[in-house]
N, C-alpha and C positions, 0 to 999 in steps of 0.2 A: 756458707760458713758452717764450720763444725760448732755445735752448741757447747758452750762451756758448762762445767759441772755446777750443779745447784748450789754447792757450798760458796760459790763466788757471788751469789745474788746479794749478799749483805756485806761484801768486801769491796773496798775502794783502794785505789792506788795510794800508797803512803803519802801523807801531806807533803813532806819535805822532798820526796822524789818529784812530785809535780811542781811544787812552787819553785824549787831551785832551778828547774828548766826555764821558768819564766825569768828568774833573776839573771841567769846566764844569757838569755836572749836580750835582756835590757843592756847587759854589759857588752854584748856583741854589737849593739847599736851605738856604743861609745859612752854610755853612762857609767860613772865610777861608783858602783853600788858598794856600800859598807855592809857586810853581812854580820849582824849580831843575832841571827836567828837560830843557828845550829850549834850544838855542843860538841864540835869536833876539835879536840885540843890542837892548838897551833904550836905549842912548845915542843922541843925535842925530847925524845925518850932518853933514858940513861945511856951514856956512851958505852958502858959495859955490855948493855943488852945488844946493841948494834954489833959490837965486836964479837960477842958470843955467837950471834946468828951467822956472821960472816965466817968465823972459824969452823962452825959446824958444817958448813957447805962442803968442806974437804973430807969429812968423815965418810968412810965407805957405806955406812948404813943410813946416811942422811936422806937418801932419795928413795928409800924403800917404804913400804907400808909401815905405819907405826901402830903401837898398841891402842886399842879403843879407849882404854882408861889412861892413856898418856904414859910416858916413861916414868919409872919409879922416882927418879930424881925430881921430876916436876911435882908429883904429888907430895913428896917430902918437903919441897920448898913451899907449897901452898899450906901444909900443916904448920911449918915454922912461921909463915906469914901470919896465920890466924892466931898463933900463940903470942907472937910479938906485939901485934897491933890490937887484938881483941881479947886476949887472955882466954882463948878458947882452945882446948886440946882436942885435936882431931886425929883419928887413926888414918894414916895416908893410904892404907890398903882398903879400908872398909868405908870410910866416910867422905871420900873426895872423888869427884868425877870431873876432870877437865873438859871444857867445852870449846867449840870453835865459835866463841862469842856467846855472851849470856842471852842475847836476843834469840839465838837459835834454841837456847835452853828453855825458853818460855814455850816454844812449840813442842820440844821433847817432853816436857813435864805434862803439858795438856794432853798430848797423845797417850801418855803412859797412864793417866788417871781418869780422864773424862770420857764418858759415854754420851751419845746423842741424848739431848734433853736434860742432862745433868745441869744444875744451876751453879753459877760461879759468881762470887761476890767480887766486884771490881770497883776500885776507887774512882771517884768523880770529884775533882779532876784527877787524871792519872795518865800513865803511859799508854798511848793508843794501841800499842801492840797487844796488850792484854785482851782488849776487846776483839781485835781482828782475829787472833788465834782462837779465842773462845768460839767465835762464829765459824771459823774454818773447820773445827772439829765437831760442829753440830751441837755444842752445848748452848745454854741460855745465859746471856749476861744479865746480872742483877746489880745495879749500881748503888753503892752506898756513898752518900754525899759527905765531903769534907769541906769545912768552912773556915774562913779566916778567924771568925769569932772563937772557935775551939782550936785554933792553931793547927788546923788540918789533922787533928787526931780523930780516930774512930769514935762515933757516938754509939756506945754499946747497947743503950736502951733501944735505939732505932734498929740496930743490927738484929736484936732479938726478934723484932717484928718482921724483918725481911728474910730471915732464915726459914727453910722448910725442909721437909724430908728429902727433897731432891738436891739440896745444897751439898756440894762435894768438895769445893775448893775455894780459897780466898787469896787474892793478891794484895800485898801491901808493899810499900817502898819507903823506907826511912834510912837516911834523910829523904824526904818526900820529893818526888819529881812530879810536877814542875816547880813546886813552891819553895823547896829547900827547907821546909819545916823539919825540925829534929824530933825524934820520939821523946815524949815526956818520960819521967822516971818510971812510971808504972805502965806505960803503953804496951811494952813487949810482954810483960807478965800477964796483963789482962788478955792480950791476944792469945797467948798459950792456953790460958784457962778456958777461953771461948772455944778454941779448937778442940780441946779435950771434952768439953761439955757436950758439944754437938757432933763430935766425931768427924771433923772435917780436916782437910789439909790446908795449912796456911804457909805461903811462901813469901819471904821478904826478899825484895830485889834491892841489893845493897852496893851499887857502884860508886856512890858519892860520899861515903862516910869518912874518907881521908882528905877531903878537900874543904878547906875553910871550916874545920870542925875540931874543936879542942877535946872532944870526948867521943872518939870513934867507938861505935857499938856494933855488936853482932846480935842477930836474933837467936843464935845458937848458944846454949850454955850446957844444958842437960841433954846433949845430943844423943848420948848412948841409950837413953831410955825413952826419949820423946819421939813417938812415931807419928806426930801430927804436924811437924814443922820442917821446912827446908829453907836454905838460903842460897840465892844466886849472888855471885860477885864477879868482878871484871877488872882487868888491868887497863882497859881502854882509857878511862879518865885519870886514874891514879898515877899511871906511868906513861901517859901520852902514847898509848899503843893501839889507838882505835882501829887502825887499818890492819893490825896484826890478827885481830879476832881471837883474843885469849880470854876465856871466861872460866867459871868453875861453879859446880853445884856441890853443896856440902850439907851433910845431915845424916840421918839414921841409915845404916847399911841396907836395910830392906827397901827403903824408898829410893835410895841411890841406885840400887840394882834394878829396880823396875824401870827407871829412866834409861839405864844402860841398854836394856832390851830394845828400846826405840833407837837410841843413838847408834848402836852397833849395826843397825839395818839402814841407817840414813847416810852416814859418812864413813870414811875409812881411816880415821885418825888424823891428828894434827901434825903438820909438817915438823920434822925433827928440829930444823934450825930455829923455828919459832919457839918450840919448847925450850931449847937451850937459852935463847934470848930472854924468855920469860923468867927462867930460873935466875939469870943474872940480874934482871930488873928487880925481882923480889929480894935479892941480896943487897940492894942499895941500903945505905945507912939512913937513919931517921932524919938526917939533915936534908935528904932529898925532899921530903914533904915540907920541912921548914922553909926551904928556899922556894919551892913551888908556891906555897901559900903566901909568901911575901909578894910574889908577882900578882897573884890573884887578888890579894887585899888591895893593892894599888889600883888594879883594874876595876874592882868592885866599887871603890870610892868614886872613881870617875863615872861609872854607870849610875851611881846614886845621884851624882851631880846632874847627869843627863835627865834622869827621871824627875828630879825637882824642877828642872827647867821646863819639862814638858807637862808639869802639873799633875804628875802621877804620885800615888801614895804607895808606900812599900814598907816592909818590916826589915830591920837590920839584923835580927837574930835568926839567921838562916845559914845553911851549909850548901855545899855543892857549887856547880859551875854556872848558876843562873841567878838573875834577879827577877822576881815575880812582882809585878806592879799593877795597881788598880787604876783604871781609867776614871777620871773624875767628871768628865762631861757625859753627854748622852750618846756618844758614838759607840757603835759595836766594836768588838775587838778587831774584826776584819776591816771595818771602815778606818779605824785608827792605824792599823798596820799598813793598809794600802796608802793612806795619806802620807805616812812616813816614807814608803817606798817610792811613790810617784812624785811627791813634792820635794822630798829631801834626800832621795837616793839612799835610804837607810832601811834595811830589811830586819824586822823584828817579828817574832812569832805571835800570832793572835791566840789568845787563851782558849778560844772555842775548840781548838785542835785537841785539847786534853779532856773534853767533855763539856756538858752543858753548864756545870758549875765553874768552868773556866771562862765563861762569857763575862765580859767586862774587865778582863785582865790582859796583859801582854807579858811576854817573857823575853828577857835580854840574856844573851850568852856572854860569858867572860873570855871566850876563846878568840880574842882579838887584841893586838898590841895597843899600848897606851896612846900612841900617836894617832891611830885610826879612831879611837874613842874620842880623843880631843877634836879630831876633825868632825865627828858626828855632833859633838857639842856645838861647834862653830856653825854647822849647817842649820841647826835647829834653834838658833838664838832668837829668831823672830817668830817662833811658833806661838800661836795663840790657841790656848785650850778651849 
């Protein structure tokens, strides 16, 4: 056997990649598994986006290599999108870099700014990819704990104790994944001051701000002068385009251009038809989100009913596509999740996937129609916590 690279010593296959194989295997055995574990939107994207992609296929330049920074119209649409929904003005030439999915952007950013043994502040609980990519580039993960008692906001006194001369970068995600916690009024300003004080780069990962959220916010405001912050965003959740892989990096021109150095050596641009479809999606009226959120509100209410039936505790003031719930008995998150899977044919995500501070919790996705959620409620009526 050829020996794998040392960088893989601390990397494991993504949890959902492995667990969903097991779920599929159970389904192949005839079990009717209800999947409330993964946040892959089941709703249709805007029809205009599908039509724009289809029409673009006939364009003579559709099948050629595309610009590394995306076509100008796409960057202009992203700028308009940020102005309309976040009241943030971006220069489409200088401050925007379209990405083939924001998950890839996490890797590009880490490769652009991290050297081996640099330290990275990572949320616990938080998106597992932050940790995986930090390890892949040889940097050192330093976890800062987020707690329900503080509504999953950073504890800046503790952060002061964790930062060192080797700290280079910090990941945040608000609305927070996996808990759905929204940023408090002063959280973003405190983070910016923290970044400037210690001369580190802070990136907000922001794909959930337009889902079940009356006050969408961006980390970016003074983008033209702030060289310490970036923001990732995505159309995957907001426009049901997860499989299209359309993301964006926004921020100071110097930072964006450093990431472009990596991206331009890794991919050859986004497919033209997808760019045209993305433009059409972002041109949707604001009624798009009103209608989407009505559907998610109804689903979330049913998930709350399911959680109450299962004896779980949860907060209702959250945003995004998930319900984060605390297990009230002594089961671990894996034990509880497996009990749901094997005894009730219901797959939910154990909280330990998101870090040690996620232990004792489970996460439910809203990416399932009401009928199936009702079936899940019926299946678990006799559950004893």
